[in-house]
C-alpha positions in Angstrom: -47.4 -88.1 33.4 -50.2 -85.4 33.2 -47.1 -83.1 32.6 -45.9 -85.0 29.9 -49.1 -85.2 27.9 -49.4 -81.5 28.5 -45.9 -81.1 26.9 -46.5 -83.2 24.0 -49.8 -81.2 23.1 -47.9 -78.1 23.3 -45.4 -79.6 20.9 -48.0 -80.6 18.7 -49.9 -77.4 18.6 -46.6 -75.7 17.6 -45.7 -78.0 14.8 -49.7 -77.9 13.4 -49.0 -74.1 13.2 -45.8 -74.5 11.5 -47.5 -76.8 9.2 -49.8 -74.3 8.1 -47.7 -71.5 7.6 -45.6 -73.6 5.4 -48.5 -74.9 3.6 -49.5 -71.3 2.8 -45.9 -70.4 1.9 -45.6 -73.1 -0.8 -49.2 -72.2 -2.2 -48.0 -68.7 -2.6 -45.1 -70.2 -3.8 -46.8 -72.2 -6.6 -48.8 -69.5 -7.7 -45.8 -67.2 -8.3 -43.8 -69.8 -10.0 -46.7 -70.4 -12.4 -46.9 -66.7 -13.1 -43.2 -66.1 -14.0 -42.9 -69.5 -15.9 -45.1 -68.4 -18.7 -43.1 -65.1 -18.9 -39.8 -67.0 -18.8 -41.3 -69.8 -21.6 -42.5 -67.0 -23.9 -39.0 -65.2 -23.8 -37.0 -68.4 -24.2 -37.7 -69.1 -28.0 -37.7 -65.4 -29.1 -34.2 -65.0 -27.3 -32.8 -68.1 -28.8 -33.8 -66.9 -32.5 -32.3 -63.4 -31.8 -29.1 -64.8 -30.9 -29.0 -67.1 -33.7 -29.9 -64.1 -35.8 -26.8 -62.1 -34.5 -24.3 -64.9 -34.9 -25.3 -65.6 -38.6 -24.9 -62.0 -39.4 -21.6 -61.6 -37.7 -20.4 -64.7 -39.7 -20.9 -63.4 -43.0 -18.1 -60.9 -42.7 -15.2 -60.1 -40.3 -16.1 -56.4 -41.3 -19.0 -56.8 -39.6 -18.0 -57.9 -36.1 -18.7 -54.9 -34.0 -16.9 -53.9 -30.6 -19.0 -56.1 -28.4 -17.0 -59.2 -30.0 -13.4 -57.6 -29.5 -11.7 -58.9 -26.5 -9.9 -56.2 -24.3 -6.4 -56.3 -23.5 -7.4 -55.7 -19.9 -9.2 -59.2 -19.9 -7.7 -59.7 -16.2 -10.0 -56.8 -15.2 -13.7 -58.4 -14.8 -17.1 -57.9 -13.9 -18.8 -60.3 -12.1 -23.0 -59.9 -12.2 -24.5 -62.4 -9.1 -27.9 -63.3 -8.9 -29.2 -64.2 -5.7 -32.3 -64.0 -3.3 -33.5 -61.2 -1.2 -35.1 -63.8 1.3 -34.0 -67.3 2.5 -36.3 -70.6 2.8 -35.3 -71.5 -0.8 -33.1 -74.6 0.1 -29.4 -74.5 -1.6 -30.9 -71.9 -4.1 -28.4 -69.1 -2.7 -25.5 -71.6 -1.7 -24.9 -73.1 -5.2 -24.5 -69.7 -6.9 -22.5 -68.3 -4.2 -20.3 -71.1 -4.4 -19.9 -70.5 -8.1 -19.1 -67.0 -7.5 -16.3 -67.8 -4.9 -14.7 -70.2 -7.3 -14.3 -67.3 -9.8 -13.1 -64.9 -7.2 -10.3 -67.7 -6.6 -9.7 -68.5 -9.8 -9.2 -64.6 -10.6 -7.2 -64.1 -7.2 -4.8 -61.3 -7.5 -6.9 -59.7 -10.1 -9.4 -57.2 -10.3 -13.0 -58.1 -10.3 -15.7 -55.8 -9.7 -18.6 -57.8 -8.0 -22.2 -56.4 -9.0 -24.5 -58.3 -6.7 -28.3 -58.7 -7.3 -30.4 -59.9 -3.9 -29.8 -59.2 -0.3 -28.4 -62.8 0.4 -25.6 -62.3 -1.9 -25.0 -58.8 -0.6 -24.8 -59.8 3.2 -22.7 -62.9 2.1 -19.9 -61.4 0.4 -19.8 -58.2 3.0 -19.6 -60.4 5.9 -16.2 -61.7 4.1 -15.2 -58.2 3.4 -15.4 -58.7 -0.4 -15.4 -55.3 -2.2 -18.6 -55.0 -4.0 -18.7 -52.4 -6.9 -22.8 -52.2 -6.9 -25.7 -53.9 -5.7 -29.5 -54.4 -6.2 -31.9 -55.2 -3.5 -35.3 -55.3 -3.0 -36.4 -57.1 -5.9 -38.2 -60.0 -4.0 -37.8 -62.2 -7.2 -40.4 -59.8 -8.9 -39.5 -59.2 -12.4 -38.9 -55.3 -13.5 -38.1 -55.0 -16.8 -37.1 -51.3 -16.0 -34.5 -52.4 -13.1 -33.1 -55.5 -15.7 -32.5 -53.0 -18.5 -30.6 -50.6 -16.0 -28.3 -53.2 -15.1 -27.6 -54.3 -18.6 -26.6 -50.7 -19.5 -24.4 -50.8 -16.7 -22.5 -53.8 -17.4 -22.4 -52.7 -21.2 -20.9 -49.6 -20.1 -18.3 -51.1 -18.0 -16.9 -53.1 -21.1 -17.1 -50.7 -23.8 -15.4 -48.0 -21.6 -12.8 -50.4 -21.0 -13.3 -50.2 -17.4 -13.4 -54.0 -17.7 -12.0 -56.4 -20.2 -15.1 -59.2 -19.6 -18.5 -59.6 -18.3 -19.5 -62.6 -16.6 -22.8 -63.6 -15.1 -23.3 -66.0 -12.2 -27.4 -67.2 -12.0 -29.4 -70.2 -11.7 -30.8 -72.1 -14.6 -34.3 -73.3 -14.8 -34.6 -77.0 -16.4 -37.9 -77.6 -14.6 -39.8 -77.7 -11.2 -37.5 -79.9 -9.4 -33.9 -79.1 -11.1 -32.3 -75.9 -11.2 -28.3 -75.3 -11.6 -26.0 -72.8 -10.7 -24.7 -71.3 -14.1 -21.5 -69.2 -14.5 -21.7 -67.7 -18.4 -19.7 -64.9 -20.0 -21.8 -62.2 -21.4 -19.0 -59.8 -22.7 -17.2 -59.9 -25.0 -19.0 -62.1 -27.1 -17.6 -65.0 -28.1 -18.3 -65.9 -31.7 -19.7 -69.2 -32.6 -21.1 -71.2 -35.5 -24.7 -71.6 -35.8 -26.8 -73.2 -39.0 -26.2 -70.9 -41.7 -29.0 -68.5 -43.2 -28.9 -66.3 -46.1 -29.8 -62.7 -45.5 -30.2 -59.7 -47.3 -28.9 -57.1 -45.3 -29.8 -53.1 -45.9 -27.7 -50.9 -45.2 -24.9 -53.1 -44.4 -23.9 -55.9 -41.9 -22.0 -53.6 -39.4 -24.8 -51.2 -38.7 -27.5 -53.8 -38.3 -25.4 -55.3 -36.0 -24.6 -52.4 -34.0 -28.4 -51.9 -33.6 -29.0 -55.4 -33.1 -26.5 -56.4 -30.4 -27.6 -53.9 -27.7 -31.3 -55.2 -28.0 -29.7 -58.8 -27.8 -28.1 -57.9 -24.6 -31.3 -56.6 -23.2 -33.3 -59.9 -24.3 -30.5 -62.1 -22.9 -30.3 -60.2 -19.5 -33.9 -60.4 -19.2 -34.1 -63.9 -19.9 -31.2 -64.5 -17.2 -33.3 -62.8 -14.7 -36.5 -64.6 -15.5 -34.4 -67.8 -15.5 -32.9 -66.9 -11.8 -36.0 -65.7 -10.2 -38.2 -68.9 -11.8 -35.9 -71.0 -10.3 -36.1 -69.1 -7.0 -39.9 -69.8 -6.8 -39.1 -73.1 -7.9 -36.6 -73.7 -5.2 -38.7 -72.3 -2.5 -41.7 -74.3 -3.6 -39.8 -77.3 -2.9 -38.4 -76.5 0.3 -41.8 -75.4 1.5 -43.4 -78.8 0.3 -40.5 -80.5 2.2 -40.8 -78.5 5.3 -44.8 -79.5 5.1 -44.1 -82.8 4.6 -41.9 -83.1 7.5 -44.2 -81.4 9.6 -46.9 -83.9 8.9 -44.7 -86.6 9.7 -43.3 -85.3 13.0 -47.2 -84.6 14.0 -48.2 -88.4 13.1 -45.2 -89.3 15.3 -46.4 -86.9 18.3 -50.0 -87.8 18.1 -49.0 -91.5 18.3 -46.6 -90.8 21.4 -49.4 -88.9 22.9 -51.8 -92.1 22.6 -49.4 -93.9 23.9 -48.5 -91.9 26.9 -52.4 -91.9 27.7 -52.5 -95.5 27.3 -50.0 -96.1 29.6 -51.3 -93.8 32.2 -54.5 -95.6 32.3 -52.8 -98.6 32.4 -51.0 -97.4 35.5 -54.4 -96.1 37.1 -55.8 -99.4 36.6 -52.6 -101.3 38.2 -52.7 -99.0 41.2 -56.7 -99.6 41.4 -56.1 -103.5 41.5 -53.3 -103.3 43.7 -55.3 -101.1 46.2 -58.1 -103.8 46.1 -55.7 -107.1 46.5 -54.4 -105.3 49.4 -58.0 -104.5 51.1 -58.7 -107.9 50.8 -55.2 -109.6 52.0 
């Protein structure tokens, strides 16, 4: 019986240590989430306004449409940029976006797809399955770096403009709120024209020149927003995972403490029974 109590005490100590670790990781994730969430919410309105401006200018005249809008003849050759995390412990965050990437590869089976992976988890997953990877970026650890983001944007744009790829797609996680994040597959290039609320502009020197300057800036802002969406989602997912782990450890701890008390009580009862039985034997 004493051995059983010792085992239970060891389990209690182990669960308490785990609870401390997950609790600390939860607090760290909350701090990181709040910090990057501010950047995301500050950039979203600016990116949306820039996008509307670009589509409005492109809609004024067919002559204003730049090469970024033109579909390539080799549309079967695509680039997929996949954004995952470098570390685990973030629930289904990586699985959801990897699933989208797998569906894209299966849909384009037999076609040439250049896979650009951001994050160690995505890189390890597709390497293990012997999927050809065009390029990879690891070690970001969900820290937004504008220079690296712009470097990846330049690489994607160059692949499209040089004709090495007919289209560019992004697979990342969109941040809706702290509890909901949605894996998303989105086409970046070529830019698909769409109608927005018409506005009047006076363009100098001409629409085409303005678009040629505006679109590369739009792509930079768009990719920065995508990375912020993905990294914010990662911190939110990890916060939820660590909170769940902490709550589970707390429940397990309560159960173990109750079990320890029951074992102790059973031991005391057993000792009393033995003493009573011995006394009765001596009387008899």
